[in-house]
C-alpha positions as CSV (number, residue, x, y, z in Angstrom):
1,X,110.2,-146.1,23.9
2,X,106.9,-147.6,25.0
3,X,103.8,-145.5,25.8
4,X,104.0,-145.8,29.6
5,X,107.6,-144.5,29.7
6,X,106.6,-141.6,27.5
7,X,103.7,-140.8,29.8
8,X,105.9,-140.9,32.9
9,X,108.6,-138.8,31.2
10,X,106.1,-136.1,30.2
11,X,104.5,-136.2,33.6
12,X,107.9,-135.6,35.2
13,X,108.7,-132.8,32.8
14,X,105.3,-131.1,33.6
15,X,105.9,-131.5,37.3
16,X,109.4,-129.9,37.1
17,X,107.9,-127.0,35.1
18,X,105.1,-126.5,37.6
19,X,107.4,-126.6,40.6
20,X,109.8,-124.1,38.8
21,X,106.9,-121.8,37.9
22,X,105.6,-121.8,41.5
23,X,109.1,-121.1,42.8
24,X,109.5,-118.2,40.4
25,X,106.0,-116.8,41.2
26,X,106.7,-117.0,45.0
27,X,110.1,-115.3,44.6
28,X,108.6,-112.6,42.4
29,X,105.7,-112.1,44.8
30,X,108.1,-111.7,47.8
31,X,110.2,-109.2,45.8
32,X,107.2,-107.2,44.9
33,X,106.1,-106.9,48.6
34,X,109.5,-105.7,49.6
35,X,109.6,-103.3,46.6
36,X,106.1,-101.9,47.4
37,X,107.1,-101.5,51.1
38,X,110.1,-99.5,50.0
39,X,108.1,-97.3,47.6
40,X,105.3,-96.5,50.0
41,X,107.4,-96.5,53.2
42,X,104.7,-98.7,54.7
43,X,105.5,-100.4,58.0
44,X,103.8,-103.5,59.0
45,X,103.3,-103.5,62.8
46,X,103.3,-107.0,64.3
47,X,101.5,-107.0,67.7
48,X,100.0,-109.7,69.8
49,X,96.5,-109.0,71.2
50,X,96.5,-108.4,74.9
51,X,93.8,-110.4,76.7
52,X,91.2,-108.4,78.6
53,X,91.1,-109.2,82.3
54,X,88.2,-111.5,83.3
55,X,87.0,-112.9,86.5
56,X,87.7,-116.4,85.2
57,X,84.1,-117.4,84.6
58,X,83.0,-118.8,81.3
59,X,79.3,-119.0,80.6
60,X,78.2,-121.5,78.0
61,X,74.9,-123.2,77.2
62,X,73.7,-125.6,74.5
63,X,71.6,-123.9,71.8
64,X,69.5,-127.0,71.3
65,X,70.0,-129.3,74.3
66,X,67.1,-131.6,73.5
67,X,66.4,-132.2,69.8
68,X,63.3,-134.3,70.7
69,X,61.6,-131.1,72.0
70,X,62.0,-129.6,68.6
71,X,60.2,-132.5,67.0
72,X,57.5,-132.2,69.7
73,X,57.1,-128.4,68.9
74,X,56.8,-128.7,65.1
75,X,53.6,-130.7,64.8
76,X,51.9,-131.1,61.4
77,X,49.5,-128.2,62.2
78,X,52.4,-125.9,63.1
79,X,54.3,-126.9,60.0
80,X,51.2,-126.2,57.8
81,X,50.8,-122.8,59.4
82,X,54.5,-121.8,59.2
83,X,55.5,-119.0,56.9
84,X,58.8,-119.0,55.2
85,X,61.3,-116.3,55.9
86,X,61.1,-113.4,53.4
87,X,63.7,-113.4,50.6
88,X,66.0,-110.4,50.6
89,X,65.3,-107.9,47.9
90,X,68.0,-105.9,46.2
91,X,67.0,-102.4,44.8
92,X,69.2,-101.1,42.1
93,X,69.8,-97.4,42.0
94,X,69.9,-95.6,38.6
95,X,73.3,-96.1,36.9
96,X,74.1,-99.3,38.8
97,X,74.8,-102.5,36.9
98,X,72.0,-105.1,36.5
99,X,72.7,-108.8,36.4
100,X,71.6,-110.7,33.3
101,X,69.0,-113.4,34.0
């Protein structure tokens, strides 16, 4: 058998194994959900949200209707004087984990 046929045969075998594994995993997962529901007596309630009454008016506006005004605002002088947003700081309490650097 030449190399190309061997490659396609092994690719087909791997595909069959993957599809079979996914099917088994899906079936096992569905069974576990039903089993857990039976053990805990949990009920999943399916409801549809009821829309709140409105007067039919929708208000919308563009956040940045004219990008050229932004370019006009940020001149070189303003860009030089701009300060960056502060970086958030995380304070660790005693006993909490620290991340390695």
